[in-house]
Each structure stands twice: as structure tokens, then as C-alpha cells.
Biopython code that builds the backbone (N, CA, C, O; Angstrom):
import numpy as np
from Bio.PDB.StructureBuilder import StructureBuilder

atoms = [
    (1, "PRO", "N", (0.789, -1.472, -0.026)),
    (1, "PRO", "CA", (-0.094, -0.185, -0.223)),
    (1, "PRO", "C", (0.680, 1.072, 0.202)),
    (1, "PRO", "O", (1.528, 1.061, 1.094)),
    (2, "LEU", "N", (0.252, 2.372, -0.646)),
    (2, "LEU", "CA", (1.045, 3.405, -0.517)),
    (2, "LEU", "C", (1.404, 4.226, 0.875)),
    (2, "LEU", "O", (2.465, 4.799, 1.122)),
    (3, "PHE", "N", (0.298, 4.133, 1.669)),
    (3, "PHE", "CA", (0.337, 4.772, 3.114)),
    (3, "PHE", "C", (-0.289, 3.908, 3.979)),
    (3, "PHE", "O", (-0.913, 2.957, 3.508)),
    (4, "ARG", "N", (-0.217, 4.107, 5.368)),
    (4, "ARG", "CA", (-0.888, 3.377, 6.237)),
    (4, "ARG", "C", (-1.953, 3.845, 6.464)),
    (4, "ARG", "O", (-1.877, 5.068, 6.339)),
    (5, "ALA", "N", (-3.347, 3.389, 6.853)),
    (5, "ALA", "CA", (-4.376, 3.896, 7.298)),
    (5, "ALA", "C", (-4.493, 5.184, 7.728)),
    (5, "ALA", "O", (-5.190, 6.019, 7.152)),
    (6, "GLY", "N", (-3.653, 5.455, 9.005)),
    (6, "GLY", "CA", (-3.453, 6.679, 9.734)),
    (6, "GLY", "C", (-3.332, 7.778, 8.742)),
    (6, "GLY", "O", (-4.168, 8.676, 8.640)),
    (7, "GLN", "N", (-2.065, 7.658, 7.883)),
    (7, "GLN", "CA", (-2.128, 8.656, 6.783)),
    (7, "GLN", "C", (-2.904, 8.923, 5.889)),
    (7, "GLN", "O", (-2.780, 10.007, 5.319)),
    (8, "VAL", "N", (-3.957, 7.989, 5.494)),
    (8, "VAL", "CA", (-4.857, 8.551, 4.647)),
    (8, "VAL", "C", (-5.920, 9.328, 5.151)),
    (8, "VAL", "O", (-6.686, 9.932, 4.401)),
    (9, "GLY", "N", (-6.011, 9.346, 6.393)),
    (9, "GLY", "CA", (-6.998, 10.260, 7.067)),
    (9, "GLY", "C", (-6.607, 11.442, 7.019)),
    (9, "GLY", "O", (-7.414, 12.350, 6.818)),
    (10, "LYS", "N", (-5.376, 11.655, 7.182)),
    (10, "LYS", "CA", (-4.766, 12.998, 6.974)),
    (10, "LYS", "C", (-4.531, 13.344, 5.555)),
    (10, "LYS", "O", (-4.692, 14.552, 5.385)),
    (11, "ARG", "N", (-4.259, 12.809, 4.650)),
    (11, "ARG", "CA", (-4.086, 12.987, 3.261)),
    (11, "ARG", "C", (-5.587, 13.278, 2.696)),
    (11, "ARG", "O", (-5.575, 13.897, 1.632)),
    (12, "LEU", "N", (-6.476, 13.052, 3.046)),
    (12, "LEU", "CA", (-7.917, 13.010, 2.680)),
    (12, "LEU", "C", (-8.327, 14.416, 2.886)),
    (12, "LEU", "O", (-9.087, 14.953, 2.080)),
    (13, "ALA", "N", (-7.911, 14.984, 3.822)),
    (13, "ALA", "CA", (-8.455, 16.019, 4.476)),
    (13, "ALA", "C", (-7.971, 17.014, 3.385)),
    (13, "ALA", "O", (-6.824, 17.447, 3.501)),
    (14, "LEU", "N", (-8.711, 17.408, 2.367)),
    (14, "LEU", "CA", (-8.330, 18.416, 1.492)),
    (14, "LEU", "C", (-8.469, 19.767, 1.865)),
    (14, "LEU", "O", (-9.291, 20.257, 2.638)),
    (15, "THR", "N", (-7.396, 20.415, 1.103)),
    (15, "THR", "CA", (-7.407, 21.777, 1.150)),
    (15, "THR", "C", (-8.307, 22.515, 0.349)),
    (15, "THR", "O", (-8.863, 21.817, -0.499)),
    (16, "ALA", "N", (-8.593, 23.586, 0.353)),
    (16, "ALA", "CA", (-9.180, 24.458, -0.779)),
    (16, "ALA", "C", (-8.233, 24.270, -2.060)),
    (16, "ALA", "O", (-8.833, 24.385, -3.129)),
    (17, "GLN", "N", (-7.331, 24.095, -2.114)),
    (17, "GLN", "CA", (-6.597, 24.178, -3.688)),
    (17, "GLN", "C", (-6.768, 22.730, -3.845)),
    (17, "GLN", "O", (-7.114, 22.367, -4.969)),
    (18, "ASP", "N", (-6.610, 21.887, -3.009)),
    (18, "ASP", "CA", (-6.980, 20.462, -3.490)),
    (18, "ASP", "C", (-8.094, 20.480, -4.309)),
    (18, "ASP", "O", (-8.059, 20.120, -5.486)),
    (19, "HIS", "N", (-9.150, 20.911, -3.698)),
    (19, "HIS", "CA", (-10.331, 20.880, -4.221)),
    (19, "HIS", "C", (-10.208, 21.501, -5.670)),
    (19, "HIS", "O", (-10.498, 20.860, -6.680)),
    (20, "THR", "N", (-9.769, 22.761, -5.681)),
    (20, "THR", "CA", (-9.818, 23.484, -6.661)),
    (20, "THR", "C", (-9.116, 22.554, -7.919)),
    (20, "THR", "O", (-9.639, 22.591, -9.033)),
    (21, "PHE", "N", (-8.125, 21.873, -7.716)),
    (21, "PHE", "CA", (-7.192, 21.138, -8.678)),
    (21, "PHE", "C", (-7.878, 19.988, -8.911)),
    (21, "PHE", "O", (-7.583, 19.359, -9.927)),
    (22, "ILE", "N", (-8.930, 19.480, -8.022)),
    (22, "ILE", "CA", (-9.649, 18.366, -8.502)),
    (22, "ILE", "C", (-10.844, 18.721, -9.371)),
    (22, "ILE", "O", (-11.156, 17.915, -10.247)),
    (23, "CYS", "N", (-11.485, 19.740, -9.239)),
    (23, "CYS", "CA", (-12.224, 20.610, -10.105)),
    (23, "CYS", "C", (-11.996, 20.680, -11.307)),
    (23, "CYS", "O", (-12.838, 20.407, -12.161)),
    (24, "LYS", "N", (-10.711, 21.093, -11.572)),
    (24, "LYS", "CA", (-9.866, 21.603, -12.753)),
    (24, "LYS", "C", (-9.782, 20.353, -13.638)),
    (24, "LYS", "O", (-9.899, 20.385, -14.863)),
    (25, "ILE", "N", (-9.562, 19.215, -12.886)),
    (25, "ILE", "CA", (-9.049, 17.801, -13.708)),
    (25, "ILE", "C", (-10.608, 17.644, -14.290)),
    (25, "ILE", "O", (-10.753, 17.536, -15.507)),
    (26, "PHE", "N", (-11.670, 17.634, -13.485)),
    (26, "PHE", "CA", (-13.172, 16.917, -14.040)),
    (26, "PHE", "C", (-13.529, 18.157, -15.263)),
    (26, "PHE", "O", (-14.164, 17.922, -16.291)),
    (27, "ILE", "N", (-12.996, 19.421, -14.904)),
    (27, "ILE", "CA", (-13.320, 20.374, -16.018)),
    (27, "ILE", "C", (-12.672, 20.071, -17.402)),
    (27, "ILE", "O", (-13.409, 20.063, -18.388)),
    (28, "LEU", "N", (-11.567, 19.865, -17.515)),
    (28, "LEU", "CA", (-10.737, 19.449, -18.263)),
    (28, "LEU", "C", (-11.431, 18.219, -19.149)),
    (28, "LEU", "O", (-11.346, 18.176, -20.376)),
    (29, "GLY", "N", (-12.089, 17.286, -18.394)),
    (29, "GLY", "CA", (-12.982, 16.297, -18.829)),
    (29, "GLY", "C", (-12.031, 15.157, -19.774)),
    (29, "GLY", "O", (-12.556, 14.486, -20.663)),
    (30, "LYS", "N", (-10.710, 15.069, -19.464)),
    (30, "LYS", "CA", (-9.764, 13.980, -20.240)),
    (30, "LYS", "C", (-9.699, 12.872, -19.441)),
    (30, "LYS", "O", (-9.311, 12.890, -18.273)),
    (31, "THR", "N", (-10.160, 11.668, -20.192)),
    (31, "THR", "CA", (-10.377, 10.123, -19.380)),
    (31, "THR", "C", (-8.580, 10.086, -18.709)),
    (31, "THR", "O", (-8.293, 9.515, -17.657)),
    (32, "LYS", "N", (-7.551, 10.828, -19.599)),
    (32, "LYS", "CA", (-6.376, 10.326, -19.412)),
    (32, "LYS", "C", (-5.918, 11.113, -17.719)),
    (32, "LYS", "O", (-5.081, 10.790, -16.876)),
    (33, "TYR", "N", (-6.596, 11.874, -17.763)),
    (33, "TYR", "CA", (-6.445, 12.749, -16.255)),
    (33, "TYR", "C", (-7.654, 12.631, -15.218)),
    (33, "TYR", "O", (-7.871, 13.582, -14.467)),
    (34, "THR", "N", (-8.408, 11.535, -15.165)),
    (34, "THR", "CA", (-9.207, 10.825, -14.598)),
    (34, "THR", "C", (-8.797, 10.104, -13.445)),
    (34, "THR", "O", (-8.662, 8.901, -13.667)),
    (35, "VAL", "N", (-8.573, 10.442, -12.360)),
    (35, "VAL", "CA", (-7.842, 9.893, -11.371)),
    (35, "VAL", "C", (-8.551, 9.572, -10.103)),
    (35, "VAL", "O", (-9.497, 10.305, -9.817)),
    (36, "ASP", "N", (-8.154, 8.284, -9.034)),
    (36, "ASP", "CA", (-8.833, 8.161, -8.237)),
    (36, "ASP", "C", (-8.522, 9.378, -6.759)),
    (36, "ASP", "O", (-7.382, 9.588, -6.346)),
    (37, "VAL", "N", (-9.026, 9.647, -6.516)),
    (37, "VAL", "CA", (-9.145, 10.889, -5.037)),
    (37, "VAL", "C", (-7.519, 10.545, -4.317)),
    (37, "VAL", "O", (-6.610, 11.363, -4.184)),
    (38, "VAL", "N", (-7.508, 9.112, -3.929)),
    (38, "VAL", "CA", (-6.356, 9.013, -3.208)),
    (38, "VAL", "C", (-5.085, 9.215, -4.031)),
    (38, "VAL", "O", (-4.053, 9.673, -3.539)),
    (39, "ASP", "N", (-5.198, 8.893, -5.161)),
    (39, "ASP", "CA", (-3.834, 8.961, -6.021)),
    (39, "ASP", "C", (-3.701, 10.159, -6.082)),
    (39, "ASP", "O", (-2.580, 10.522, -5.725)),
    (40, "LEU", "N", (-4.668, 11.302, -6.519)),
    (40, "LEU", "CA", (-4.337, 12.763, -6.410)),
    (40, "LEU", "C", (-3.905, 13.088, -5.400)),
    (40, "LEU", "O", (-2.856, 13.730, -5.462)),
    (41, "VAL", "N", (-4.413, 12.843, -4.205)),
    (41, "VAL", "CA", (-4.020, 13.401, -2.776)),
    (41, "VAL", "C", (-2.513, 13.194, -2.695)),
    (41, "VAL", "O", (-1.665, 14.075, -2.551)),
    (42, "ALA", "N", (-2.298, 11.718, -2.828)),
    (42, "ALA", "CA", (-0.785, 11.130, -2.767)),
    (42, "ALA", "C", (0.197, 11.697, -3.708)),
    (42, "ALA", "O", (1.353, 11.916, -3.346)),
    (43, "HIS", "N", (-0.206, 11.937, -4.874)),
    (43, "HIS", "CA", (0.609, 12.123, -6.003)),
    (43, "HIS", "C", (0.380, 13.644, -6.515)),
    (43, "HIS", "O", (0.985, 14.032, -7.514)),
    (44, "GLY", "N", (-0.359, 14.357, -5.926)),
    (44, "GLY", "CA", (-0.848, 15.774, -6.353)),
    (44, "GLY", "C", (0.089, 16.587, -7.016)),
    (44, "GLY", "O", (-0.273, 16.998, -8.118)),
    (45, "GLU", "N", (1.224, 16.928, -6.610)),
    (45, "GLU", "CA", (2.357, 17.709, -7.152)),
    (45, "GLU", "C", (2.704, 17.158, -8.391)),
    (45, "GLU", "O", (2.716, 17.859, -9.403)),
    (46, "THR", "N", (2.993, 15.947, -8.407)),
    (46, "THR", "CA", (3.769, 15.244, -9.582)),
    (46, "THR", "C", (2.636, 15.441, -10.695)),
    (46, "THR", "O", (2.945, 16.046, -11.722)),
    (47, "LEU", "N", (1.353, 14.960, -10.532)),
    (47, "LEU", "CA", (0.297, 15.061, -11.165)),
    (47, "LEU", "C", (-0.134, 16.423, -11.886)),
    (47, "LEU", "O", (-0.431, 16.426, -13.081)),
    (48, "GLU", "N", (-0.154, 17.680, -11.033)),
    (48, "GLU", "CA", (-0.464, 18.924, -11.320)),
    (48, "GLU", "C", (0.655, 19.322, -12.335)),
    (48, "GLU", "O", (0.365, 20.106, -13.238)),
    (49, "ARG", "N", (1.750, 18.886, -12.243)),
    (49, "ARG", "CA", (2.840, 19.270, -13.258)),
    (49, "ARG", "C", (2.449, 18.706, -14.491)),
    (49, "ARG", "O", (2.341, 19.366, -15.524)),
    (50, "GLN", "N", (2.230, 17.465, -14.396)),
    (50, "GLN", "CA", (1.903, 16.757, -15.640)),
    (50, "GLN", "C", (0.827, 17.299, -16.409)),
    (50, "GLN", "O", (0.942, 17.464, -17.623)),
    (51, "VAL", "N", (-0.515, 17.671, -15.591)),
    (51, "VAL", "CA", (-1.619, 18.016, -16.473)),
    (51, "VAL", "C", (-1.360, 19.436, -16.954)),
    (51, "VAL", "O", (-1.761, 19.845, -18.043)),
    (52, "LEU", "N", (-0.470, 20.374, -15.834)),
    (52, "LEU", "CA", (-0.096, 21.709, -16.691)),
    (52, "LEU", "C", (0.568, 21.588, -17.756)),
    (52, "LEU", "O", (0.063, 22.193, -18.702)),
    (53, "ASP", "N", (1.618, 20.977, -18.004)),
    (53, "ASP", "CA", (2.449, 20.538, -18.756)),
    (53, "ASP", "C", (1.689, 20.114, -20.092)),
    (53, "ASP", "O", (1.995, 20.718, -21.120)),
    (54, "ALA", "N", (0.713, 19.112, -20.145)),
    (54, "ALA", "CA", (0.225, 18.560, -21.002)),
    (54, "ALA", "C", (-1.097, 19.422, -21.613)),
    (54, "ALA", "O", (-1.437, 19.258, -22.785)),
    (55, "SER", "N", (-1.681, 20.184, -20.879)),
    (55, "SER", "CA", (-2.808, 20.771, -21.269)),
    (55, "SER", "C", (-2.459, 22.167, -21.769)),
    (55, "SER", "O", (-1.456, 22.725, -21.323)),
    (56, "PRO", "N", (-3.348, 22.842, -22.799)),
    (56, "PRO", "CA", (-3.186, 23.951, -23.185)),
    (56, "PRO", "C", (-3.768, 24.837, -21.936)),
    (56, "PRO", "O", (-4.449, 24.278, -21.076)),
    (57, "ASP", "N", (-3.522, 26.022, -21.875)),
    (57, "ASP", "CA", (-3.510, 26.934, -20.841)),
    (57, "ASP", "C", (-4.846, 27.342, -20.745)),
    (57, "ASP", "O", (-5.496, 27.934, -21.607)),
    (58, "VAL", "N", (-5.314, 26.878, -19.307)),
    (58, "VAL", "CA", (-6.751, 27.162, -19.153)),
    (58, "VAL", "C", (-7.268, 28.202, -18.115)),
    (58, "VAL", "O", (-8.385, 28.444, -17.658)),
    (59, "SER", "N", (-5.914, 28.773, -17.899)),
    (59, "SER", "CA", (-6.126, 29.919, -16.862)),
    (59, "SER", "C", (-6.838, 31.104, -17.157)),
    (59, "SER", "O", (-7.305, 31.732, -16.208)),
    (60, "ASP", "N", (-7.013, 31.548, -18.397)),
    (60, "ASP", "CA", (-7.797, 32.669, -19.199)),
    (60, "ASP", "C", (-9.264, 32.373, -18.945)),
    (60, "ASP", "O", (-10.015, 33.347, -19.001)),
    (61, "ARG", "N", (-9.834, 31.097, -18.655)),
    (61, "ARG", "CA", (-11.086, 30.870, -18.625)),
    (61, "ARG", "C", (-11.970, 31.135, -17.692)),
    (61, "ARG", "O", (-13.152, 30.830, -17.857)),
]
sb = StructureBuilder()
sb.init_structure("model")
sb.init_model(0)
sb.init_chain("A")
sb.init_seg("    ")
for serial, (resi, resn, name, xyz) in enumerate(atoms, 1):
    if name == "N":
        sb.init_residue(resn, " ", resi, " ")
    sb.init_atom(name, np.array(xyz, "f"), 0.0, 1.0, " ", f" {name:<3s}", serial, name[0])
structure = sb.get_structure()
């Protein structure tokens, strides 16, 4: 497992930024970026870089 049960509880306490990022992923609507929430929280930074690098600039919308 990626982490112990105690850690999962802490990691799943999403911050506003995490929530915004999750929303962005669903707004992008690309199957490629549809991930398990636990995965997202565990690998948030890495995933965010990949999504930002691979997607067109959406900050204007």
C-alpha cells in the first residue's frame, strides 16, 4: 500500500487548493487525467505538473 491507514485520513483532508485542482481535472474532462482521489492526494504535485504541462492554458477561462 502507498501509505498506512492513519496517513490516509490525514491526506484525505483536502485543502481548498486540492479541491480546486480536482475540479480543474473534471473540467478538463480528459479520461487520461481522471484519477482516483487517493491517488490525486498522494501524488498531487507530480500529477499537477503533468496536467499543466500536457494541457493548453486554461487560466484565461
